[in-house]
TORKOL-4160 file (C-alpha; in steps of 0.2 Angstrom, whole numbers, padded with zeros to 4 digits, m for minus):
222
<pt num="1" X="0425" Y="m0291" Z="0307"/>
<pt num="2" X="0409" Y="m0282" Z="0303"/>
<pt num="3" X="0402" Y="m0278" Z="0287"/>
<pt num="4" X="0401" Y="m0260" Z="0282"/>
<pt num="5" X="0383" Y="m0255" Z="0276"/>
<pt num="6" X="0380" Y="m0242" Z="0263"/>
<pt num="7" X="0369" Y="m0229" Z="0269"/>
<pt num="8" X="0352" Y="m0228" Z="0259"/>
<pt num="9" X="0352" Y="m0211" Z="0247"/>
<pt num="10" X="0342" Y="m0198" Z="0253"/>
<pt num="11" X="0324" Y="m0199" Z="0248"/>
<pt num="12" X="0324" Y="m0187" Z="0235"/>
<pt num="13" X="0338" Y="m0196" Z="0227"/>
<pt num="14" X="0329" Y="m0213" Z="0226"/>
<pt num="15" X="0322" Y="m0218" Z="0207"/>
<pt num="16" X="0303" Y="m0217" Z="0207"/>
<pt num="17" X="0296" Y="m0234" Z="0210"/>
<pt num="18" X="0286" Y="m0241" Z="0195"/>
<pt num="19" X="0268" Y="m0242" Z="0198"/>
<pt num="20" X="0261" Y="m0259" Z="0204"/>
<pt num="21" X="0253" Y="m0268" Z="0189"/>
<pt num="22" X="0236" Y="m0265" Z="0196"/>
<pt num="23" X="0239" Y="m0247" Z="0200"/>
<pt num="24" X="0246" Y="m0245" Z="0182"/>
<pt num="25" X="0229" Y="m0252" Z="0176"/>
<pt num="26" X="0219" Y="m0241" Z="0186"/>
<pt num="27" X="0230" Y="m0225" Z="0180"/>
<pt num="28" X="0227" Y="m0230" Z="0161"/>
<pt num="29" X="0208" Y="m0232" Z="0165"/>
<pt num="30" X="0207" Y="m0216" Z="0173"/>
<pt num="31" X="0215" Y="m0206" Z="0159"/>
<pt num="32" X="0204" Y="m0216" Z="0145"/>
<pt num="33" X="0189" Y="m0211" Z="0156"/>
<pt num="34" X="0196" Y="m0193" Z="0156"/>
<pt num="35" X="0199" Y="m0193" Z="0138"/>
<pt num="36" X="0180" Y="m0197" Z="0135"/>
<pt num="37" X="0173" Y="m0186" Z="0147"/>
<pt num="38" X="0183" Y="m0171" Z="0143"/>
<pt num="39" X="0179" Y="m0173" Z="0124"/>
<pt num="40" X="0160" Y="m0174" Z="0127"/>
<pt num="41" X="0158" Y="m0162" Z="0142"/>
<pt num="42" X="0175" Y="m0152" Z="0141"/>
<pt num="43" X="0187" Y="m0150" Z="0156"/>
<pt num="44" X="0175" Y="m0142" Z="0168"/>
<pt num="45" X="0171" Y="m0158" Z="0176"/>
<pt num="46" X="0178" Y="m0165" Z="0193"/>
<pt num="47" X="0189" Y="m0179" Z="0197"/>
<pt num="48" X="0174" Y="m0188" Z="0206"/>
<pt num="49" X="0165" Y="m0187" Z="0188"/>
<pt num="50" X="0179" Y="m0196" Z="0180"/>
<pt num="51" X="0181" Y="m0209" Z="0194"/>
<pt num="52" X="0163" Y="m0214" Z="0191"/>
<pt num="53" X="0164" Y="m0215" Z="0173"/>
<pt num="54" X="0181" Y="m0225" Z="0175"/>
<pt num="55" X="0171" Y="m0237" Z="0188"/>
<pt num="56" X="0186" Y="m0234" Z="0201"/>
<pt num="57" X="0185" Y="m0226" Z="0217"/>
<pt num="58" X="0186" Y="m0208" Z="0221"/>
<pt num="59" X="0200" Y="m0212" Z="0232"/>
<pt num="60" X="0209" Y="m0221" Z="0218"/>
<pt num="61" X="0208" Y="m0206" Z="0206"/>
<pt num="62" X="0215" Y="m0194" Z="0219"/>
<pt num="63" X="0229" Y="m0206" Z="0222"/>
<pt num="64" X="0235" Y="m0207" Z="0205"/>
<pt num="65" X="0231" Y="m0188" Z="0201"/>
<pt num="66" X="0233" Y="m0175" Z="0215"/>
<pt num="67" X="0221" Y="m0162" Z="0205"/>
<pt num="68" X="0212" Y="m0161" Z="0189"/>
<pt num="69" X="0225" Y="m0150" Z="0180"/>
<pt num="70" X="0236" Y="m0165" Z="0183"/>
<pt num="71" X="0225" Y="m0177" Z="0174"/>
<pt num="72" X="0222" Y="m0163" Z="0160"/>
<pt num="73" X="0240" Y="m0162" Z="0157"/>
<pt num="74" X="0242" Y="m0180" Z="0155"/>
<pt num="75" X="0227" Y="m0183" Z="0144"/>
<pt num="76" X="0233" Y="m0167" Z="0135"/>
<pt num="77" X="0250" Y="m0176" Z="0131"/>
<pt num="78" X="0242" Y="m0190" Z="0124"/>
<pt num="79" X="0231" Y="m0179" Z="0113"/>
<pt num="80" X="0248" Y="m0171" Z="0108"/>
<pt num="81" X="0256" Y="m0187" Z="0104"/>
<pt num="82" X="0242" Y="m0193" Z="0093"/>
<pt num="83" X="0243" Y="m0177" Z="0082"/>
<pt num="84" X="0261" Y="m0180" Z="0082"/>
<pt num="85" X="0257" Y="m0199" Z="0076"/>
<pt num="86" X="0246" Y="m0191" Z="0062"/>
<pt num="87" X="0259" Y="m0180" Z="0055"/>
<pt num="88" X="0271" Y="m0196" Z="0053"/>
<pt num="89" X="0257" Y="m0204" Z="0044"/>
<pt num="90" X="0254" Y="m0191" Z="0032"/>
<pt num="91" X="0274" Y="m0189" Z="0029"/>
<pt num="92" X="0272" Y="m0207" Z="0026"/>
<pt num="93" X="0258" Y="m0205" Z="0012"/>
<pt num="94" X="0264" Y="m0211" Z="m0005"/>
<pt num="95" X="0258" Y="m0194" Z="m0012"/>
<pt num="96" X="0265" Y="m0178" Z="m0004"/>
<pt num="97" X="0249" Y="m0167" Z="m0007"/>
<pt num="98" X="0236" Y="m0182" Z="m0002"/>
<pt num="99" X="0246" Y="m0183" Z="0014"/>
<pt num="100" X="0244" Y="m0164" Z="0018"/>
<pt num="101" X="0225" Y="m0166" Z="0015"/>
<pt num="102" X="0225" Y="m0181" Z="0027"/>
<pt num="103" X="0234" Y="m0173" Z="0040"/>
<pt num="104" X="0223" Y="m0157" Z="0040"/>
<pt num="105" X="0207" Y="m0168" Z="0039"/>
<pt num="106" X="0212" Y="m0179" Z="0052"/>
<pt num="107" X="0218" Y="m0165" Z="0064"/>
<pt num="108" X="0203" Y="m0156" Z="0061"/>
<pt num="109" X="0192" Y="m0170" Z="0065"/>
<pt num="110" X="0202" Y="m0172" Z="0081"/>
<pt num="111" X="0199" Y="m0155" Z="0087"/>
<pt num="112" X="0180" Y="m0155" Z="0082"/>
<pt num="113" X="0177" Y="m0171" Z="0092"/>
<pt num="114" X="0187" Y="m0165" Z="0107"/>
<pt num="115" X="0178" Y="m0151" Z="0117"/>
<pt num="116" X="0190" Y="m0153" Z="0130"/>
<pt num="117" X="0205" Y="m0151" Z="0120"/>
<pt num="118" X="0200" Y="m0135" Z="0111"/>
<pt num="119" X="0197" Y="m0128" Z="0129"/>
<pt num="120" X="0214" Y="m0132" Z="0135"/>
<pt num="121" X="0222" Y="m0122" Z="0121"/>
<pt num="122" X="0210" Y="m0108" Z="0120"/>
<pt num="123" X="0205" Y="m0106" Z="0139"/>
<pt num="124" X="0211" Y="m0104" Z="0155"/>
<pt num="125" X="0227" Y="m0099" Z="0164"/>
<pt num="126" X="0239" Y="m0112" Z="0156"/>
<pt num="127" X="0232" Y="m0112" Z="0139"/>
<pt num="128" X="0246" Y="m0101" Z="0132"/>
<pt num="129" X="0259" Y="m0114" Z="0141"/>
<pt num="130" X="0250" Y="m0129" Z="0133"/>
<pt num="131" X="0249" Y="m0121" Z="0115"/>
<pt num="132" X="0267" Y="m0118" Z="0117"/>
<pt num="133" X="0271" Y="m0136" Z="0122"/>
<pt num="134" X="0260" Y="m0142" Z="0106"/>
<pt num="135" X="0269" Y="m0131" Z="0094"/>
<pt num="136" X="0287" Y="m0136" Z="0100"/>
<pt num="137" X="0281" Y="m0155" Z="0098"/>
<pt num="138" X="0271" Y="m0154" Z="0081"/>
<pt num="139" X="0282" Y="m0140" Z="0072"/>
<pt num="140" X="0296" Y="m0152" Z="0066"/>
<pt num="141" X="0284" Y="m0165" Z="0060"/>
<pt num="142" X="0270" Y="m0154" Z="0051"/>
<pt num="143" X="0286" Y="m0143" Z="0044"/>
<pt num="144" X="0292" Y="m0160" Z="0036"/>
<pt num="145" X="0275" Y="m0162" Z="0029"/>
<pt num="146" X="0275" Y="m0145" Z="0022"/>
<pt num="147" X="0291" Y="m0144" Z="0015"/>
<pt num="148" X="0289" Y="m0162" Z="0004"/>
<pt num="149" X="0273" Y="m0156" Z="m0002"/>
<pt num="150" X="0280" Y="m0139" Z="m0009"/>
<pt num="151" X="0296" Y="m0149" Z="m0015"/>
<pt num="152" X="0284" Y="m0159" Z="m0026"/>
<pt num="153" X="0276" Y="m0142" Z="m0032"/>
<pt num="154" X="0259" Y="m0147" Z="m0024"/>
<pt num="155" X="0259" Y="m0132" Z="m0011"/>
<pt num="156" X="0262" Y="m0113" Z="m0010"/>
<pt num="157" X="0279" Y="m0110" Z="m0007"/>
<pt num="158" X="0274" Y="m0096" Z="0005"/>
<pt num="159" X="0265" Y="m0108" Z="0018"/>
<pt num="160" X="0275" Y="m0110" Z="0034"/>
<pt num="161" X="0273" Y="m0124" Z="0049"/>
<pt num="162" X="0264" Y="m0109" Z="0061"/>
<pt num="163" X="0251" Y="m0109" Z="0048"/>
<pt num="164" X="0244" Y="m0125" Z="0053"/>
<pt num="165" X="0239" Y="m0123" Z="0071"/>
<pt num="166" X="0231" Y="m0105" Z="0066"/>
<pt num="167" X="0220" Y="m0114" Z="0052"/>
<pt num="168" X="0216" Y="m0126" Z="0066"/>
<pt num="169" X="0211" Y="m0113" Z="0077"/>
<pt num="170" X="0201" Y="m0104" Z="0063"/>
<pt num="171" X="0191" Y="m0122" Z="0061"/>
<pt num="172" X="0190" Y="m0124" Z="0079"/>
<pt num="173" X="0180" Y="m0107" Z="0080"/>
<pt num="174" X="0168" Y="m0114" Z="0067"/>
<pt num="175" X="0166" Y="m0130" Z="0077"/>
<pt num="176" X="0161" Y="m0120" Z="0093"/>
<pt num="177" X="0149" Y="m0109" Z="0084"/>
<pt num="178" X="0140" Y="m0122" Z="0073"/>
<pt num="179" X="0142" Y="m0138" Z="0082"/>
<pt num="180" X="0125" Y="m0139" Z="0087"/>
<pt num="181" X="0117" Y="m0134" Z="0069"/>
<pt num="182" X="0130" Y="m0140" Z="0058"/>
<pt num="183" X="0143" Y="m0150" Z="0066"/>
<pt num="184" X="0152" Y="m0155" Z="0050"/>
<pt num="185" X="0151" Y="m0136" Z="0043"/>
<pt num="186" X="0170" Y="m0135" Z="0048"/>
<pt num="187" X="0174" Y="m0147" Z="0032"/>
<pt num="188" X="0167" Y="m0134" Z="0020"/>
<pt num="189" X="0179" Y="m0122" Z="0025"/>
<pt num="190" X="0193" Y="m0133" Z="0027"/>
<pt num="191" X="0191" Y="m0138" Z="0008"/>
<pt num="192" X="0191" Y="m0119" Z="0003"/>
<pt num="193" X="0206" Y="m0116" Z="0013"/>
<pt num="194" X="0216" Y="m0131" Z="0005"/>
<pt num="195" X="0210" Y="m0124" Z="m0013"/>
<pt num="196" X="0219" Y="m0110" Z="m0008"/>
<pt num="197" X="0234" Y="m0118" Z="m0001"/>
<pt num="198" X="0236" Y="m0129" Z="m0018"/>
<pt num="199" X="0250" Y="m0123" Z="m0028"/>
<pt num="200" X="0240" Y="m0125" Z="m0045"/>
<pt num="201" X="0222" Y="m0134" Z="m0048"/>
<pt num="202" X="0211" Y="m0134" Z="m0065"/>
<pt num="203" X="0196" Y="m0132" Z="m0056"/>
<pt num="204" X="0188" Y="m0129" Z="m0038"/>
<pt num="205" X="0186" Y="m0144" Z="m0027"/>
<pt num="206" X="0169" Y="m0150" Z="m0023"/>
<pt num="207" X="0162" Y="m0143" Z="m0006"/>
<pt num="208" X="0158" Y="m0157" Z="0007"/>
<pt num="209" X="0145" Y="m0148" Z="0015"/>
<pt num="210" X="0133" Y="m0135" Z="0009"/>
<pt num="211" X="0133" Y="m0116" Z="0015"/>
<pt num="212" X="0121" Y="m0113" Z="0030"/>
<pt num="213" X="0103" Y="m0107" Z="0026"/>
<pt num="214" X="0099" Y="m0091" Z="0032"/>
<pt num="215" X="0089" Y="m0098" Z="0048"/>
<pt num="216" X="0103" Y="m0110" Z="0051"/>
<pt num="217" X="0115" Y="m0094" Z="0050"/>
<pt num="218" X="0105" Y="m0085" Z="0063"/>
<pt num="219" X="0105" Y="m0100" Z="0076"/>
<pt num="220" X="0124" Y="m0103" Z="0074"/>
<pt num="221" X="0129" Y="m0084" Z="0077"/>
<pt num="222" X="0116" Y="m0082" Z="0092"/>
């Protein structure tokens, strides 16, 4: 009596094989290298550049990622997850206002340190798509941080979660303009913004960065 064999499923129905351990290590090395290169130089680099930085062969990089855009998406996904984690940390802070301030500062620093992240959100054909993806991922967590501070009477009642990305966008423009002259200038303006968001205060918050001198201002604007 012959045994009946179950036909193999079509290739499109087969579950994706997990990467071998060495292949997964290479993938992570490439993503880590891309995070560093994109943050410093922006996304206008090649897979060859990233492979060299990762210490792997160019062929290995192309086996893991078919194009630079595919790698940008992987790095962008990690960046969004990092920002979501920052929002969760802010929500766990014992003080609702300090948690909100922490979120604004750490997110602002993340954008200030990462030229590539600013580029993928502000430039290129997929900027709008990526901005939408980030907003959908972050809005619930950021909204919870904002609502908590409002319930405690520490934050203006008219602030909405959509204000958060726009404030980060404003700070990003300051970083782009002043990075070479005064890389921490954005912190001055974030402090001014946070004072405007606070529900009440008995005195202005001390500014962490001086205003630009006229010569610095001229260099920044040109």
